[in-house]
ZAMARFI-975938 format. One record per residue (C-alpha): residue in three letters; z, x, y. Coordinates in steps of 0.25 Angstrom, whole numbers, plus 5000, padded with zeros to 4 digits. Layout:
BEGIN
+-----+------+------+------+
| res |   c3 |   c1 |   c2 |
+-----+------+------+------+
| ALA |    Z |    X |    Y |
...
+-----+------+------+------+
***
This chain:
BEGIN
+-----+------+------+------+
| res |   c3 |   c1 |   c2 |
+-----+------+------+------+
| VAL | 5004 | 4922 | 5100 |
| LEU | 5014 | 4925 | 5088 |
| ASP | 5005 | 4919 | 5078 |
| ALA | 4993 | 4927 | 5083 |
| LEU | 5002 | 4940 | 5083 |
| ASN | 5007 | 4937 | 5069 |
| LYS | 4992 | 4935 | 5063 |
| SER | 4988 | 4947 | 5070 |
| GLU | 4999 | 4955 | 5064 |
| GLN | 4996 | 4950 | 5050 |
| ARG | 4982 | 4953 | 5051 |
| LEU | 4984 | 4967 | 5056 |
| LEU | 4995 | 4971 | 5047 |
| SER | 4986 | 4965 | 5035 |
| LYS | 4975 | 4974 | 5040 |
| ALA | 4984 | 4986 | 5040 |
| GLY | 4989 | 4982 | 5026 |
| ALA | 4975 | 4980 | 5021 |
| PHE | 4970 | 4994 | 5026 |
| THR | 4983 | 5001 | 5020 |
| ARG | 4981 | 4994 | 5007 |
| GLN | 4966 | 4998 | 5006 |
| THR | 4970 | 5012 | 5009 |
| ALA | 4980 | 5012 | 4998 |
| ARG | 4971 | 5006 | 4988 |
| ARG | 4960 | 5016 | 4991 |
| SER | 4969 | 5028 | 4989 |
| ILE | 4972 | 5023 | 4974 |
| ARG | 4961 | 5028 | 4965 |
| LYS | 4958 | 5020 | 4952 |
| ARG | 4958 | 5031 | 4941 |
| ASN | 4964 | 5033 | 4928 |
| ARG | 4973 | 5045 | 4931 |
| PRO | 4985 | 5046 | 4940 |
| ALA | 4983 | 5051 | 4954 |
| GLU | 4989 | 5064 | 4958 |
| PRO | 5003 | 5063 | 4964 |
| GLY | 5003 | 5061 | 4979 |
| LYS | 4990 | 5054 | 4978 |
| PRO | 4988 | 5039 | 4978 |
| PRO | 4989 | 5033 | 4964 |
| SER | 4978 | 5030 | 4954 |
| SER | 4976 | 5016 | 4950 |
| HIS | 4971 | 5016 | 4936 |
| THR | 4967 | 5001 | 4935 |
| GLY | 4966 | 4998 | 4950 |
| PHE | 4978 | 4988 | 4949 |
| TYR | 4987 | 4996 | 4958 |
| LYS | 4977 | 4998 | 4968 |
| ARG | 4974 | 4983 | 4969 |
| SER | 4989 | 4980 | 4969 |
| ILE | 4990 | 4986 | 4983 |
| LEU | 4991 | 4975 | 4993 |
| PHE | 4996 | 4971 | 5007 |
| GLY | 5002 | 4959 | 5013 |
| TYR | 5007 | 4955 | 5027 |
| ASP | 5022 | 4953 | 5027 |
| LYS | 5024 | 4942 | 5038 |
| PRO | 5039 | 4942 | 5039 |
| ASN | 5039 | 4957 | 5041 |
| HIS | 5026 | 4958 | 5049 |
| SER | 5021 | 4969 | 5040 |
| VAL | 5011 | 4972 | 5029 |
| VAL | 5015 | 4976 | 5015 |
| ILE | 5005 | 4985 | 5007 |
| GLY | 5007 | 4990 | 4993 |
| PRO | 5005 | 4988 | 4978 |
| SER | 5009 | 4974 | 4974 |
| ALA | 5022 | 4972 | 4966 |
| THR | 5013 | 4968 | 4954 |
| PHE | 5010 | 4982 | 4952 |
| GLY | 5023 | 4988 | 4946 |
| GLY | 5032 | 4982 | 4956 |
| ASP | 5037 | 4992 | 4966 |
| GLU | 5039 | 5003 | 4955 |
| VAL | 5025 | 5008 | 4953 |
| PRO | 5020 | 5008 | 4967 |
| ASN | 5032 | 5015 | 4972 |
| LEU | 5030 | 5025 | 4961 |
| LEU | 5016 | 5027 | 4965 |
| GLU | 5019 | 5029 | 4980 |
| PHE | 5032 | 5037 | 4979 |
| GLY | 5033 | 5042 | 4965 |
| GLY | 5046 | 5042 | 4958 |
| ARG | 5052 | 5040 | 4944 |
| ALA | 5050 | 5028 | 4935 |
| LYS | 5053 | 5024 | 4920 |
| ARG | 5041 | 5023 | 4912 |
| ARG | 5042 | 5019 | 4897 |
| GLY | 5057 | 5024 | 4898 |
| GLU | 5054 | 5037 | 4904 |
| SER | 5056 | 5041 | 4918 |
| VAL | 5043 | 5045 | 4925 |
| THR | 5041 | 5052 | 4938 |
| TYR | 5029 | 5047 | 4946 |
| ALA | 5023 | 5056 | 4958 |
| ALA | 5020 | 5048 | 4971 |
| ARG | 5006 | 5043 | 4973 |
| PRO | 5007 | 5038 | 4987 |
| HIS | 4996 | 5028 | 4992 |
| MET | 5003 | 5017 | 5000 |
| ARG | 5009 | 5026 | 5011 |
| PRO | 4997 | 5035 | 5012 |
| ALA | 4988 | 5022 | 5014 |
| LEU | 4998 | 5017 | 5025 |
| GLU | 4998 | 5030 | 5032 |
| LYS | 4983 | 5031 | 5032 |
| GLU | 4981 | 5017 | 5037 |
| SER | 4992 | 5017 | 5047 |
| ASP | 4983 | 5026 | 5056 |
| ASN | 4974 | 5014 | 5058 |
| PHE | 4985 | 5004 | 5061 |
| PRO | 4986 | 5006 | 5076 |
| GLU | 4971 | 5003 | 5077 |
| LEU | 4972 | 4991 | 5068 |
| PHE | 4983 | 4985 | 5077 |
| LYS | 4977 | 4989 | 5090 |
| ASN | 4974 | 4977 | 5099 |
| SER | 4981 | 4968 | 5089 |
| VAL | 4989 | 4961 | 5100 |
| THR | 4982 | 4956 | 5112 |
| ALA | 4987 | 4948 | 5124 |
+-----+------+------+------+
***
């Protein structure tokens, strides 16, 4: 019974992760100019957009969704999502927030109850 429950949990959380990742990716436009502050970021080459992944975290019974560490470690994705200051070529630069992960989760979370409905049956 527990095996079936764990498989179901993994399948459903992976679906939720895939939907959220797709929504985040769709919000990022590929263009050569920066996005307006407060809007999802632009992806000039498409690499950032493709770096958004998801994975089921078995020990924590959760799903992790976001840019992979190969894209600037934690610094670049955090600057894009939340804004902040960073050193670039020896100068301190301020970045405006361009949220995309939280809005994707908020948009998809409305669909989660339907996704999990009838997931556990007797």
